C-alpha positions as CSV (number, residue, x, y, z in Angstrom):
1,M,44.2,-14.5,-11.9
2,R,43.0,-13.2,-14.5
3,T,41.0,-15.5,-16.6
4,L,38.9,-14.5,-19.8
5,I,35.7,-16.2,-20.8
6,I,33.9,-16.5,-23.7
7,D,31.1,-17.6,-25.0
8,M,30.8,-17.8,-28.5
9,G,27.2,-18.2,-30.2
10,N,25.7,-18.3,-33.3
11,T,24.9,-14.5,-33.6
12,R,27.6,-12.7,-30.8
13,I,30.6,-13.3,-29.3
14,K,30.0,-12.2,-25.2
15,W,33.2,-12.1,-23.7
16,S,34.4,-10.8,-20.0
17,V,37.4,-10.9,-17.5
18,R,37.4,-11.9,-14.5
19,E,39.9,-11.7,-11.4
20,N,40.1,-12.3,-7.8
21,R,36.1,-13.8,-8.6
22,R,34.9,-10.4,-9.6
23,W,33.6,-9.6,-13.5
24,V,36.7,-6.5,-14.0
25,A,35.7,-6.2,-18.2
26,Q,32.9,-7.6,-20.4
27,G,31.9,-6.9,-24.3
28,A,30.8,-9.0,-27.1
29,L,31.4,-8.8,-30.9
30,P,29.3,-10.3,-33.9
31,T,30.4,-13.8,-34.6
32,A,31.1,-12.9,-38.6
33,R,33.8,-10.8,-37.3
34,S,36.0,-13.4,-35.1
35,D,39.0,-12.7,-37.4
36,E,39.4,-9.5,-34.7
37,L,39.5,-12.0,-31.5
38,S,43.4,-12.1,-31.8
39,L,43.4,-8.4,-31.1
40,L,40.6,-8.5,-28.4
41,V,43.1,-10.8,-26.8
42,S,46.0,-9.5,-27.2
43,T,44.4,-5.9,-25.9
44,L,43.0,-7.6,-22.2
45,L,46.9,-9.0,-21.5
46,P,47.8,-9.8,-19.0
47,L,46.2,-13.0,-18.5
48,S,46.3,-16.7,-17.1
49,R,44.0,-19.1,-18.2
50,A,40.9,-18.4,-20.9
51,G,37.9,-20.9,-20.9
52,A,35.3,-21.2,-23.7
53,T,32.3,-22.7,-24.9
54,S,31.0,-22.8,-28.6
55,V,28.2,-23.2,-30.5
56,A,29.8,-20.9,-33.4
57,G,30.6,-22.4,-36.8
58,Q,34.6,-23.7,-37.1
59,Q,35.8,-21.2,-38.5
60,A,35.1,-18.8,-34.7
61,V,36.5,-21.4,-32.9
62,L,39.7,-21.8,-35.1
63,D,39.9,-18.0,-35.3
64,L,40.0,-18.1,-30.8
65,E,42.5,-20.8,-30.4
66,T,44.9,-18.9,-32.5
67,A,44.1,-15.3,-30.8
68,C,45.5,-18.0,-27.5
69,R,48.1,-19.4,-29.1
70,N,49.4,-16.2,-30.1
71,C,49.4,-14.8,-26.6
72,G,50.9,-17.3,-25.4
73,L,47.4,-18.1,-23.9
74,A,46.2,-22.1,-22.4
75,L,42.3,-22.4,-23.9
76,R,40.7,-25.2,-21.7
77,W,37.1,-25.6,-23.7
78,I,34.0,-26.5,-21.2
79,S,33.1,-29.8,-22.0
80,V,29.5,-31.4,-21.1
81,T,29.8,-34.0,-18.1
82,P,27.6,-35.9,-15.9
83,E,28.1,-33.8,-12.8
84,A,29.5,-30.6,-11.6
85,C,29.6,-27.7,-10.0
86,G,26.7,-29.4,-7.7
87,V,24.5,-29.9,-11.0
88,R,23.9,-33.3,-12.3
89,N,23.1,-34.2,-16.7
90,L,20.3,-36.2,-17.0
91,Y,20.3,-35.6,-20.4
92,Q,21.5,-37.9,-22.9
93,P,24.9,-38.5,-23.3
94,G,26.6,-36.3,-25.9
95,Q,23.2,-34.2,-27.3
96,L,23.9,-31.5,-24.5
97,G,25.6,-28.2,-25.9
98,T,28.0,-26.5,-23.7
99,D,26.5,-23.5,-23.2
100,R,23.3,-25.2,-22.0
101,W,25.2,-26.7,-19.4
102,A,27.1,-23.7,-18.6
103,A,23.6,-21.8,-18.1
104,L,22.5,-24.5,-15.6
105,V,25.5,-24.6,-13.5
106,G,25.6,-20.5,-13.5
107,A,21.7,-20.4,-12.6
108,R,22.3,-23.3,-10.0
109,H,25.6,-20.8,-8.4
110,L,23.8,-17.7,-8.5
111,A,19.7,-19.2,-7.8
112,G,20.8,-21.2,-5.1
113,A,19.2,-24.7,-4.4
114,R,15.9,-24.7,-5.4
115,P,14.2,-25.2,-8.1
116,T,15.2,-23.1,-11.5
117,V,13.9,-22.2,-15.1
118,V,16.7,-21.3,-16.7
119,V,16.3,-19.3,-20.1
120,N,18.6,-18.6,-22.7
121,A,17.0,-16.5,-25.3
122,G,19.1,-15.8,-28.3
123,T,19.1,-16.8,-32.1
124,A,17.4,-20.1,-30.4
125,T,15.5,-20.2,-27.1
126,T,16.8,-22.8,-24.7
127,I,13.6,-23.3,-21.8
128,D,15.6,-25.7,-18.9
129,A,14.7,-27.5,-15.5
130,L,16.7,-27.7,-12.7
131,D,15.2,-29.3,-9.3
132,A,16.5,-28.3,-6.0
133,P,18.8,-31.2,-5.8
134,G,20.6,-30.0,-8.5
135,D,19.4,-32.6,-11.1
136,F,19.0,-31.4,-14.9
137,L,15.7,-32.6,-15.3
138,G,15.4,-31.9,-19.0
139,G,14.2,-29.1,-21.3
140,M,13.0,-27.6,-24.1
141,I,14.6,-26.4,-27.6
142,L,12.7,-23.0,-29.4
143,P,12.9,-21.1,-32.6
144,G,14.1,-17.7,-31.4
145,L,11.8,-14.7,-31.1
146,S,13.4,-13.2,-34.1
147,M,13.5,-16.6,-36.2
148,M,9.9,-17.0,-35.3
149,E,8.9,-14.1,-36.8
150,R,11.3,-14.2,-39.7
151,A,9.9,-17.9,-40.3
152,L,6.3,-16.3,-40.8
153,R,7.5,-13.5,-43.0
154,T,9.4,-15.6,-45.6
155,G,7.3,-18.7,-45.7
156,T,4.0,-17.0,-45.4
157,A,2.0,-15.7,-48.8
158,G,1.1,-11.9,-48.1
159,L,3.7,-11.2,-44.9
160,T,6.5,-10.5,-46.4
161,E,6.2,-6.8,-46.5
162,V,4.3,-6.2,-43.2
163,P,6.1,-4.1,-40.5
164,Q,7.6,-4.6,-37.4
165,G,5.0,-4.5,-34.7
166,G,4.3,-4.2,-30.8
167,F,3.1,-6.4,-28.1
168,S,-0.3,-6.2,-27.3
169,P,-2.6,-8.5,-25.6
170,F,-4.6,-8.0,-28.2
171,P,-3.3,-7.4,-31.2
172,R,-5.6,-5.4,-33.7
173,S,-2.6,-5.2,-36.6
174,T,-1.2,-7.6,-38.5
175,A,2.0,-6.4,-37.8
176,D,1.9,-6.7,-33.7
177,A,0.1,-10.1,-34.2
178,I,3.0,-11.3,-35.1
179,T,5.7,-9.5,-32.6
180,S,3.1,-10.7,-29.9
181,G,1.9,-14.3,-30.7
182,T,5.8,-14.9,-30.8
183,L,6.4,-13.4,-27.6
184,Q,2.8,-15.2,-26.0
185,A,4.6,-18.5,-27.6
186,T,7.9,-18.4,-26.0
187,V,6.5,-16.8,-22.8
188,G,3.5,-19.6,-22.6
189,A,6.4,-22.7,-22.9
190,I,8.6,-21.1,-19.9
191,Q,5.4,-20.6,-17.8
192,R,4.1,-24.3,-19.4
193,L,8.0,-25.4,-17.6
194,T,7.9,-24.1,-14.4
195,G,4.0,-25.1,-13.6
196,M,5.4,-28.7,-14.2
197,L,8.6,-28.1,-12.4
198,K,6.1,-26.5,-9.1
199,E,3.9,-29.4,-9.6
200,R,6.6,-32.2,-9.6
201,T,8.5,-30.2,-6.3
202,G,6.0,-28.7,-4.6
203,Q,8.1,-26.0,-4.3
204,N,8.1,-21.9,-5.6
205,V,10.3,-22.4,-9.4
206,A,12.8,-19.3,-9.6
207,Q,13.2,-18.2,-13.4
208,V,16.2,-16.8,-14.5
209,L,16.7,-15.3,-17.9
210,S,20.2,-14.3,-20.2
211,G,20.2,-13.9,-24.2
212,G,19.2,-11.1,-26.4
213,Q,15.8,-11.4,-26.0
214,A,15.5,-11.7,-22.9
215,S,14.5,-8.3,-21.8
216,C,11.4,-8.6,-24.5
217,L,10.3,-11.7,-22.5
218,M,10.7,-10.3,-18.8
219,P,7.8,-7.8,-18.6
220,L,4.9,-11.1,-19.2
221,L,6.7,-13.0,-16.5
222,E,6.5,-13.4,-13.0
223,P,7.3,-10.2,-11.5
224,T,10.2,-12.6,-9.2
225,C,12.4,-13.7,-12.4
226,Q,15.9,-12.8,-12.5
227,I,17.6,-11.3,-16.0
228,E,21.2,-12.6,-15.3
229,D,23.2,-10.9,-18.2
230,L,25.9,-13.2,-17.6
231,L,25.0,-16.0,-17.1
232,V,26.6,-18.8,-19.7
233,L,30.0,-16.5,-18.7
234,E,29.2,-17.3,-14.9
235,G,28.6,-21.3,-15.7
236,I,32.0,-20.9,-17.5
237,A,34.4,-19.9,-14.4
238,C,32.3,-22.0,-12.0
239,L,33.7,-24.8,-14.3
240,M,36.7,-23.1,-15.0
241,D,37.4,-23.4,-11.3
242,E,36.6,-27.4,-11.1
243,P,39.3,-30.1,-11.7
244,F,39.0,-32.0,-14.4
245,S,40.3,-34.7,-16.4
246,P,41.1,-33.9,-20.0
247,V,39.8,-35.8,-22.5
248,V,42.7,-37.7,-24.4
249,P,41.6,-38.9,-28.0
250,G,41.5,-42.7,-28.6
251,E,40.2,-43.2,-25.3
């Protein structure tokens, strides 16, 4: 069975084709170019089904639905449920994004039954805690690295013309101070949640990273942390294989 898996983010639409539990094709396009999805889907045929999450705007959603309909492809939008694929959701009902839910499921599938901090570093950065039994305990949402820098440059007099900097443990220029500050703030939040999860569980904690900014964070984290570029897509694939009951409007 060839399944098209799509994660529609604020900035990028990531896609992959899964066949016999293996990824056989993958790519991405800017969310602003979602009108190209019809052409993309047609080039990937034959496909048996499609599954997707989205935090993008309504136009991107409509473009994907149109693309699948034009190709006669059944599309399933992933929904957040109280429990699925070994993960129990303790977040407040109706508030968890489907991409975060899929990332948690993907991390559980890849990291196994151990405490895990799941980081998705994109336009925003989410940092979530998953314990060994599979309970999603909760997590944090931060501005992404680029968003933090942009907020400083646009909201602070005198910083609008500061060039892009690099990381330094002890920055000696404003440019490096901005870049280092955003990185250290995010890494500090990850390490803080990792420490609290370790204290709560009494076990060593795995760190799983995904998203376009993950590679910027990895050198500052534990040597055992791992980057999984297809983390959300892996979770969608797991959820696609689990039986579900479609929501009937009005019930």
